[in-house]
Each structure stands twice: as structure tokens, then as C-alpha cells.
N, C-alpha and C positions, 0 to 999 in steps of 0.2 A: 356377923353372927347368924343371920337368917340364911345366908347362902350355905354355911357349913351344916346347918340343920337340914337343909334341903338335900345336900349331898349325902348326909347320913341316912335320910329316909330312902333315897334312891338306892343307896348301897344295901339297905336292909331288904329291899324288895328284889334285888338282883344277886345278892351274895349271902352266904351264911358263914358263921364263924365256928370252927371246931378246934378246940385246944389252941386258941389264939391265932389260928390261921384262917384267912378268908378264902372261901371256895365259891366259884360261880354257880348259881342255881341253874337248873334246866329251864329252857324257854317255856313259860307258862301258856303260850299260844299253841303248843303242840296238843292235838287231841289226845285224850287220856288213853285210848286203846293203843295208839302209836307210841306214846310216851312210855307206856308200860312195856311194850315190845322192845323198844330201844334200851330201856333199863335192863331188861333180861339179856339183851345182846351184850351190853356192857359188862354185866356180871359174868356171863359165860366167857367173854374175852379175858377178863381178869383172872378167872380160874385157869384159863389156858396159859396165861403168863406164869402162874404159880406152878402148874404141872410141867411146863417146859423147863423152868428153872430147876425143879427137882430132878428132872430127867437129864439135866445138863445138855439140852438140845438148843443151841443158839438159833438155828433156822426156825424152829417152832416158836421160840420166844419172840423173835422178830415178827413173825406172822401174827401172833397173838397181840403184840403191842400195836401193830397196825390196825387190828380190829378194835382195840380199845380206843385208839385215836379216832377212827371212823365213828364209833358210837358216841363219843364225847362231842365231836363236831356236829353230828346229827342232833344231839340233844341241846346244842347251843352252849355247852359248858366250855368249849374251846373255840378258837377262831374269833371272828368279829363279834363284838357285843350285840346280842339280839335286841337290846333296848335302844340302840342307836340306829341312825340311817346306815343301811348296808350297801356296800359296793356290789357291782355285778360280779366281780371276781370272787368276792366273799360268798355270794349266793351260789355261784357255780361250785365252789369248793364244798360248801355245805350240802348241796344237792348230790354231788358225786359220793360224798361220804355217807349220806342217807341211803342212797341206792345200794352201796356195798354193805352197809350195816344191816339193813332189812333183809337183803337177799342172803347174806351169809348166815344170819340167825334163822331165817325160815328154812334154808337148806339143811342146817344142822338139826332142826326140829322135825322136819317132815320130808326130807329127801329132796326131790326135784321141785322146789318151790318157785313161785313167781310173785311179782308185786305189780300193782297198778301204779302208773305214773302219778295219779292223783294222791296216793299215799305219800309220795315224796313231796309233792306240792303242798299238801296239807301240813306236813312237818315243817317245811321251811317258810311257808307263807301265812300260816294261821288262818284268820278269817278271810284274807285276801288271796287265798290259795289259787284261785282260777287265773290270776294275773301271772302266776309262776309256771303255768303249764308249758308255755313255749320254751322257757329257759330249761325246764326239766327235760324236754325232748331234745334240745340242743346238747345238753350235758350227756344224755344217753347216747346220742349219735357219736360223741367223742369217745365214750367208753366202748362202743361197738367198733370204732376204727382201731382202737388199741387192743381189741380182742378180749375184753373183759366182760362183755355183756352181749346177750342175744335179745332181739325184739320179736315177740310172738303175737300173732293174731289168729284166733280160733285154733290155737295149738300148733300153728305152723310158723316157721321162721320167716320173717319179712324184712325188707329194707326199710329202715325208719324214715328215710326221706321220700319214699314213694307210697307210704301207707296212709290211709285215712280211716278214721273211726277208732274204736277202742283197741288198745294194745296192752300187752303185759311185758315186763322185763324178767329175764332169767339170767343166771350166771352162765358164762361160757363153759362149754364142756371141756 
């Protein structure tokens, strides 16, 4: 009996129930500014799905659904449960999704936007975000190799494996 009450309490803190369906809550360790930005990215992506459906544009719908997936992964609403021990593969997947979600949202809002790697680390790592910085750089290096990301330092494109000091991420052109 005590174990079932404990599971119910854990479920209350990690899930919410709407119309009888359980939905995973966002990771509470995400700083409020970043959480708010990711929620806006999610809502923009959902509006994109609706617009693409209305326009009967399957390619646009697929792209919008990918943005929804990235935002939900970044928020911790999909993927490995944020309240459990996370695997390195799960962290990498969430970091890549966070990079894409933040960059696509900022690009839509302000044109040629960039993000700081620490924004990604803070989103996936909470209070222990500094421990995630090396992983974020490794994930970014993979995105650079696939042509999805550029790494900038003082406004100039640099090779991520050869740079030291502060850098920014930008979408590939």
C-alpha cells in the first residue's frame, strides 16, 4: 500500500491528467527563461502543423512535426524520463533537440539568431549544467559534421575542435 502511494506521489509531480489522460510535465529544472522560450517554440511549431494541414502541404507538416518533437524533447516531455538516471545517448538526443529548438525559434523571431552552449547545458542539466558542457560541444560537433550547425566566435565561423573560449551556435545557411 505504501509503495503505491509513493508511486502516485511521484506520478503527481511528473505527470498531469487532462480528460483522463496522463501527460508528462516539463522538466522543472529548466530555468524559467529557457522553459518559456521552449514553450513558445512548441506552440509556434504546433501552429505550423495546423497551417500545413490547412494548406495540404505534407512537407511543411513533416517539418513542423519535427519542430514539435524537438521542443517536447528539450522540455523533457518526451524521451527518457528526466526524473530518472539518464543515459548518455538520451542526454545527447535531448541536447541535439534543444539546440535545434532554440535556434529555430530564435531564427523565426529575430532572423539570424545564435545561442550559447550554456543555454543548452542549463536546459538538459539543471543545477549541474557545467557537467554537461563537454557533451553539448560533442553533440554540436556532430551537428556541424552533418551540416546542420555553424560554430561562431566573435561573429566568425570556427572549427569547434580547434577553438577555445566562448562560442555561439547558429543554424547552417
